[in-house]
C-alpha positions as CSV (number, residue, x, y, z in Angstrom):
1,M,0.0,0.0,0.0
2,A,1.3,3.5,-0.8
3,D,2.0,6.0,1.9
4,I,0.1,9.3,1.7
5,A,1.3,12.6,3.3
6,K,-0.5,15.9,3.8
7,V,1.3,19.3,3.6
8,I,0.5,22.4,5.4
9,T,2.2,25.8,5.3
10,I,3.4,27.5,8.4
11,I,5.3,30.8,9.0
12,G,7.9,30.8,11.7
13,N,9.4,34.0,13.3
14,S,12.6,34.5,15.2
15,P,14.9,37.4,16.2
16,D,17.9,35.0,15.9
17,G,18.0,34.0,12.2
18,F,16.4,32.1,9.4
19,A,17.4,28.7,10.7
20,E,15.8,29.4,14.0
21,A,12.6,30.7,12.4
22,A,12.4,27.4,10.4
23,Q,12.9,25.5,13.7
24,V,10.2,27.5,15.4
25,A,7.8,26.5,12.6
26,V,8.6,22.8,12.9
27,T,8.5,22.9,16.7
28,E,5.1,24.7,16.8
29,A,3.6,22.3,14.1
30,S,4.8,19.3,16.1
31,K,2.6,20.4,19.1
32,T,-0.5,19.6,17.1
33,L,0.7,17.2,14.3
34,R,2.1,13.7,14.6
35,G,4.3,12.0,12.1
36,I,6.1,15.0,10.6
37,T,8.3,13.6,7.9
38,G,9.8,16.8,6.3
39,A,10.0,20.5,6.0
40,D,10.6,22.6,2.9
41,V,11.5,26.3,3.3
42,L,9.6,28.1,0.6
43,S,10.7,31.7,1.3
44,M,12.6,33.8,3.8
45,S,12.0,37.5,4.7
46,C,12.7,39.8,7.5
47,E,11.4,42.8,9.3
48,V,13.6,45.9,9.4
49,D,13.7,48.9,11.7
50,G,16.0,51.6,10.4
51,D,19.1,49.8,9.4
52,R,18.7,46.7,11.6
53,I,16.9,43.4,11.0
54,T,14.5,42.9,13.9
55,S,12.9,39.6,13.0
56,Y,13.5,36.8,10.6
57,R,10.6,34.9,8.9
58,T,10.4,31.7,7.1
59,T,7.5,30.2,5.2
60,V,7.7,26.5,5.6
61,N,5.8,23.5,4.1
62,I,5.4,20.8,6.7
63,A,4.7,17.3,5.5
64,F,3.2,14.6,7.8
65,A,1.8,11.2,7.4
66,I,-2.0,10.7,7.2
67,E,-3.1,8.2,9.9
68,R,-5.7,5.7,8.9
């Protein structure tokens, strides 16, 4: 039987960098989803105040197994 996965899109934010923002997305998703099998960073952006980056943002597709 073939495995089936579902994908949702999550946005993670962090003041510490893009990798941390992606980790925040996965960590938060794992609080309500079981069986996460992968994450794909779709885009990265940041908030800027004057000449400083204040927050990093990643848009992440989270894949997880569908339970039957």
